[in-house]
C-alpha positions in Angstrom: -0.1 0.4 0.0 1.2 3.5 -1.0 1.7 5.9 1.6 0.0 9.4 0.4 1.7 12.7 1.2 -0.2 14.6 4.0 -2.2 17.4 2.5 -0.9 20.6 3.8 -3.8 23.8 4.2 -2.5 26.9 2.4 -3.0 30.3 4.3 -2.6 33.7 4.1 0.9 34.1 5.8 1.1 37.0 8.1 4.2 38.0 7.3 6.1 39.0 3.8 9.4 39.0 2.1 12.1 41.6 4.4 9.7 41.7 7.3 11.6 41.7 10.6 10.5 38.9 12.5 11.3 37.4 15.7 11.6 33.6 16.7 8.9 32.5 19.4 10.0 28.8 19.2 12.5 26.2 18.5 16.4 26.1 18.9 17.4 29.1 17.4 14.6 31.7 19.3 18.0 33.4 21.6 21.5 34.5 21.1 24.3 32.1 22.4 25.7 34.8 24.7 22.6 36.0 26.5 18.8 35.3 26.2 17.6 37.7 24.0 15.2 36.9 21.2 17.1 36.9 17.6 15.5 39.3 15.3 15.8 39.0 11.6 14.5 39.4 8.1 12.6 37.0 6.0 14.2 36.0 3.0 11.6 33.9 1.3 7.8 32.9 1.8 6.9 29.7 0.9 3.1 29.7 0.9 2.4 26.4 -0.2 4.2 24.7 2.4 3.3 27.5 5.4 7.0 28.2 5.9 9.6 31.1 5.6 13.5 31.1 5.3 14.9 33.7 8.2 18.5 35.1 7.3 20.8 33.4 9.8 18.2 31.3 11.4 17.6 27.4 11.2 21.2 26.5 9.9 21.7 23.4 8.6 24.7 21.6 7.0 24.6 20.5 3.3 26.8 17.9 1.8 27.5 19.1 -1.5 29.1 17.2 -4.5 31.9 19.3 -6.6 31.0 19.5 -10.2 34.0 21.4 -12.1 31.7 22.0 -15.4 29.3 24.1 -13.4 32.1 25.5 -11.3 31.0 24.0 -8.0 33.2 23.7 -5.3 32.3 20.4 -3.1 32.2 20.3 0.7 29.6 20.8 3.8 27.5 23.9 2.8 26.1 25.9 5.8 22.3 26.8 4.6 19.0 28.4 6.1 16.3 25.8 6.1 12.5 26.8 6.2 10.8 27.5 9.5 7.3 27.2 10.2 5.4 30.7 10.0 3.4 29.7 13.1 7.0 30.0 14.8 7.8 33.7 13.8 6.2 36.9 14.6 6.5 40.6 13.4 8.6 42.8 15.3 7.7 45.9 15.2 10.8 48.5 14.7 8.9 51.2 16.2 7.9 50.2 19.8 10.6 47.4 19.4 8.2 44.5 20.7 7.1 41.6 19.0 3.7 42.5 18.0 0.3 41.3 15.4 -0.7 43.4 12.8 -3.9 44.4 11.8 -4.8 46.2 8.5 -6.8 49.3 7.6 -7.1 51.2 4.7 -5.1 54.3 4.3 -5.6 56.6 1.2 -7.2 53.8 -0.7 -4.4 50.9 -0.2 -4.9 48.0 2.6 -1.9 48.5 4.8 -0.5 46.7 7.9 -0.8 48.3 11.5 1.2 47.4 14.8 -1.5 46.5 17.5 0.4 47.7 20.1 1.6 51.2 19.1 -0.2 52.2 15.7 2.4 52.4 13.9 2.4 51.5 10.0 4.6 48.4 8.8 3.9 48.1 5.2 5.6 51.2 3.3 
């Protein structure tokens, strides 16, 4: 009997590429030195998998075979692996805290606004 892949429910994600986010759970939640949470930018959003790729977080080691024809040098490469979108939270630079976003219409455009301070997140 063949196992089928579990269907993933696709949702509209609360973060976009380029957003500042904070990791709220997982192995990379805190910096190594202090108990300060890590804050980073979202590089890419994988909407079909409900995951995001965040700069410098969830680093994994990938073994790469050398390919001289393509100019690829072999060895162990560190790359960023996707993180589930539920493990990151939007970070407001104005009030310097993790926050949720609400949507408002400003000048005929739908923009995201910080729930804590009311500052506009989308430029």
